[in-house]
C-alpha positions in Angstrom: 0.0 0.0 0.0 2.9 2.4 0.7 4.0 2.0 -2.9 0.6 3.0 -4.2 0.6 6.0 -1.8 4.0 6.9 -3.2 2.5 7.1 -6.7 0.0 9.7 -5.6 -3.0 7.6 -6.6 -5.0 8.8 -3.7 -8.3 7.2 -4.6 -6.7 3.7 -5.1 -4.6 4.0 -1.9 -7.6 5.2 0.1 -9.7 2.2 -1.1 -6.9 -0.2 -0.3 -6.3 1.4 3.2 -10.0 1.1 3.9 -10.0 -2.5 2.8 -7.0 -3.4 5.0 -8.4 -1.6 8.1 -11.9 -3.2 7.8 -11.0 -6.7 6.5 -7.6 -7.8 7.7 -6.9 -9.1 11.1 -3.4 -10.3 12.2 -4.9 -13.3 14.0 -5.9 -14.8 10.7 -2.3 -15.7 9.8 0.7 -17.8 10.8 3.8 -15.7 10.6 7.1 -17.0 9.4 9.7 -14.6 10.9 12.6 -16.4 9.2 11.1 -15.5 5.7 10.8 -11.9 6.7 7.1 -11.7 6.4 7.0 -9.9 9.7 9.2 -6.9 8.6 7.5 -6.7 5.2 4.0 -6.5 6.6 5.0 -4.4 9.6 7.1 -2.1 7.5 4.2 -1.7 5.0 1.8 -0.6 7.7 4.3 1.8 9.3 5.3 3.3 5.9 1.7 3.9 4.9 0.9 5.5 8.2 3.9 7.8 8.0 3.0 8.8 4.4 -0.5 9.6 5.5 0.6 11.5 8.6 3.4 13.4 6.8 3.1 17.0 8.1 5.1 18.3 5.1 2.9 16.4 2.6 5.8 15.7 0.3 3.5 13.6 -1.9 0.5 15.7 -1.4 -2.4 15.3 1.0 -2.9 11.5 1.3 -4.9 11.5 4.4 -8.4 10.0 4.1 -11.1 11.8 6.0 -11.9 8.8 8.1 -8.3 8.0 9.1 -7.4 8.1 12.8 -4.2 6.1 13.1 -5.8 2.7 12.3 -2.7 1.5 10.4 -0.4 2.3 13.3 -2.9 0.4 15.6 -2.7 -2.6 13.3 1.1 -2.4 13.3 1.1 -2.4 17.1 -1.2 -5.4 17.2 0.9 -7.3 14.8 4.1 -6.6 16.7 2.5 -7.5 20.0 1.6 -10.9 18.5 5.2 -11.4 17.5 6.7 -10.6 20.9 6.2 -14.2 22.3 8.7 -15.4 19.7 11.3 -13.3 21.6 10.1 -13.6 25.2 9.8 -17.4 25.0 13.4 -17.8 23.8 16.0 -18.4 26.4 18.6 -16.5 24.3 16.4 -13.6 23.2 16.8 -14.7 19.6 13.3 -15.1 18.3 11.7 -18.4 17.3 11.5 -18.6 13.5 7.7 -19.2 13.4 4.8 -17.9 15.5 1.1 -18.4 15.2 -0.4 -14.9 15.3 -3.4 -16.2 17.1 -2.0 -18.8 19.6 1.7 -17.9 19.9 4.8 -20.0 19.4 3.9 -23.5 18.3 4.6 -26.2 20.9 7.4 -28.5 19.6 8.0 -26.2 16.7 11.3 -25.8 15.0 14.0 -23.9 16.8 16.6 -23.4 14.0 16.7 -19.9 12.5 19.0 -18.0 10.2 20.9 -14.9 11.3 19.1 -12.7 8.8 15.7 -13.9 9.9 16.4 -13.4 13.6 18.1 -10.1 13.2 15.8 -8.3 10.7 13.3 -6.5 12.9 15.3 -3.7 14.5 14.2 -1.0 12.0 10.5 -1.7 12.1 10.4 -2.4 15.8 12.4 0.7 16.5 10.2 2.9 14.4 7.1 1.4 16.0 8.5 2.1 19.5 9.2 5.7 18.5 5.7 6.2 17.1 3.8 4.4 19.9 6.0 5.5 22.8 6.3 1.9 23.9 10.0 0.8 24.0 9.2 -2.9 24.4 9.5 -3.6 20.7 12.8 -1.9 20.1 14.3 -3.5 23.2 13.2 -7.0 22.1 14.7 -6.5 18.6 17.9 -5.0 20.0 18.4 -7.8 22.5 18.1 -10.3 19.6 20.7 -8.4 17.5 23.1 -8.2 20.4 22.6 -11.9 21.2 23.5 -12.8 17.6 26.5 -10.5 17.5 27.8 -11.8 20.9 27.9 -15.3 19.3 30.4 -14.4 16.6 33.5 -16.5 16.3 36.2 -15.5 18.9 39.0 -15.5 16.4 37.5 -14.5 13.1 34.6 -12.4 14.5 32.4 -13.9 11.8 28.8 -14.8 12.3 27.4 -18.2 11.3 24.4 -18.8 9.2 22.0 -20.9 11.3 21.7 -21.4 15.0 19.4 -22.9 17.6 17.3 -20.2 19.4 17.2 -22.3 22.6 20.9 -23.1 23.0 22.4 -20.3 21.0 24.8 -22.8 19.3 25.6 -22.5 15.6 24.1 -25.3 13.4 25.8 -23.9 10.3 29.0 -21.8 10.5 29.0 -20.7 6.8 29.6 -17.0 6.8 29.3 -14.1 4.4 26.9 -11.2 3.6 24.8 -13.3 1.3 21.8 -15.6 1.9 21.0 -16.2 5.6 23.1 -13.2 6.7 22.4 -10.4 4.3 19.7 -8.4 6.0 21.3 -8.6 9.4 24.1 -6.3 8.3 21.6 -4.3 6.3 19.4 -3.7 9.3 22.3 -2.8 11.6 23.5 -0.1 9.3 20.0 1.2 8.6 19.3 1.2 12.3 22.4 3.3 12.8 21.2 5.8 10.2 17.8 6.0 11.8 18.6 5.9 15.5 22.3 6.9 15.8 23.4 3.9 17.9 27.1 3.6 17.4 27.1 -0.2 18.2 25.0 -0.8 15.1 27.5 1.0 12.9 30.4 -0.9 14.4 29.2 -4.3 13.5 31.7 -5.3 11.0 31.4 -6.2 7.3 32.5 -9.6 6.1 33.5 -11.2 2.8 33.9 -14.7 1.4 35.2 -16.1 -1.9 31.7 -16.2 -3.4 29.0 -13.8 -4.2 25.3 -14.4 -4.3 22.4 -12.4 -5.6 21.2 -11.4 -2.1 24.6 -9.9 -1.5 24.1 -7.4 -4.2 22.1 -5.4 -1.7 25.4 -4.6 0.0 26.3 -2.1 -2.7 23.1 -0.2 -1.8 23.9 -0.3 1.9 27.2 1.5 1.3 25.2 4.4 -0.2 23.6 4.9 3.2 27.1 5.4 4.5 27.6 8.5 2.3 28.5 10.6 5.3 31.4 8.3 5.8 32.5 8.8 2.2 31.6 5.3 1.0 29.7 6.2 -2.2 32.7 5.6 -4.5 33.2 2.2 -2.8 29.5 1.4 -3.5 30.0 2.3 -7.1 32.9 -0.1 -7.5 30.9 -2.9 -5.8 28.0 -2.2 -8.0 30.2 -2.4 -11.1 31.3 -5.8 -10.1 27.7 -7.1 -9.9 26.8 -5.3 -13.1 29.7 -7.1 -14.9 28.3 -10.4 -13.8 24.8 -9.4 -14.8 26.0 -8.4 -18.3 27.7 -11.8 -18.7 24.6 -13.9 -17.9 21.7 -11.5 -18.5 20.7 -11.8 -14.8 22.6 -12.5 -11.6 23.0 -16.2 -10.9 22.0 -17.1 -7.4 25.6 -17.7 -6.5 28.8 -16.8 -8.4 32.2 -18.1 -7.4 34.7 -15.4 -8.3 37.7 -17.7 -7.7 36.4 -20.1 -10.4 34.8 -17.3 -12.4 31.6 -19.4 -12.8 28.2 -19.8 -11.1 27.9 -22.3 -8.2 24.1 -22.0 -8.1 22.5 -21.4 -11.5 18.9 -20.4 -10.8 17.7 -16.8 -10.3 14.6 -16.2 -8.1 13.8 -12.7 -9.3 15.6 -11.0 -6.4 15.1 -7.2 -6.2 18.3 -6.3 -4.3 20.5 -5.3 -7.3 17.7 -3.1 -8.6 17.4 -1.5 -5.2 21.1 -0.9 -5.0 21.0 0.7 -8.5 18.1 3.0 -7.5 19.9 4.1 -4.3 23.1 4.9 -6.2 21.1 6.7 -8.9 19.7 9.0 -6.2 23.0 9.6 -4.4 25.7 9.6 -7.1 26.2 12.0 -9.9 23.9 11.3 -12.9 26.7 10.5 -15.3 28.0 7.4 -13.3 26.3 4.8 -15.6 23.0 4.1 -13.7 20.7 5.5 -16.4 21.1 2.7 -18.9 20.7 0.0 -16.2 16.9 0.3 -15.6 15.8 -0.9 -19.0 18.1 -3.9 -18.7 16.3 -5.0 -15.5 12.9 -4.8 -17.2 14.1 -6.4 -20.4 15.8 -9.4 -18.7 12.8 -10.0 -16.5 10.3 -9.7 -19.3 12.2 -11.9 -21.8 13.3 -14.7 -19.4 10.5 -14.9 -16.9 7.3 -14.0 -18.7 4.6 -16.5 -18.0 1.7 -16.8 -20.5 -1.7 -16.7 -18.7 
């Protein structure tokens, strides 16, 4: 809905907002935190609320006559239903799945990836600021700290999968790709939003392979523009663009030591497009980002069009 609001289509966005407020209830769903459904839905509700309540009205007056903070109320309700995933974990690292009606499933799985467990700090932090209730941000920050405190003593790298009850790693594969990507993304974005230095200090890592989720890291560096990292982001982006040009899309994983893909499929990930957009907004307009946007559309249309 926030995307529709961003287009200025007030009649369509108002109808959608009314439908969400009147028809959708969080208790109807089982939420998979590990697959980031929670931050996507929560983020959408918060973004829409902020656009509607924007005092500057950058996109015009988007406020429906009937609106009285209902989307923020829904966000608070959703987050409250997610909190048992945190409070019922001995480590503070949230359970990967929670039933939004009945809570954490009895005997449910306890393995979670680092990205899934550490990707709520932005939305929970914003919700705490808007609602005045620090509970949400404290829960998300405790989880992020619990993950970071379990990094390897020597390498200071995080693993990929751990048990939320014991805090022990089940997979020690590290990197900034799948299973870890959004953890680093959210720590940096949390620093930009809230100014907590500990978020900024969580280190970047690298491995001998690149995967398509990792392409978002170029976009993250743009957020570090105050630290002078835009040129570094441009260089990283150029690396991914060279791989894209070679194959027409980004393979799910590319091994740069072997100069060939390790995982051949491409699940239509948006991260590289997002990174391109952020660089387009922050860098000078002659730095090669104009010709990239048609390439995304063309590759997606030609390779993944489905006849209905």
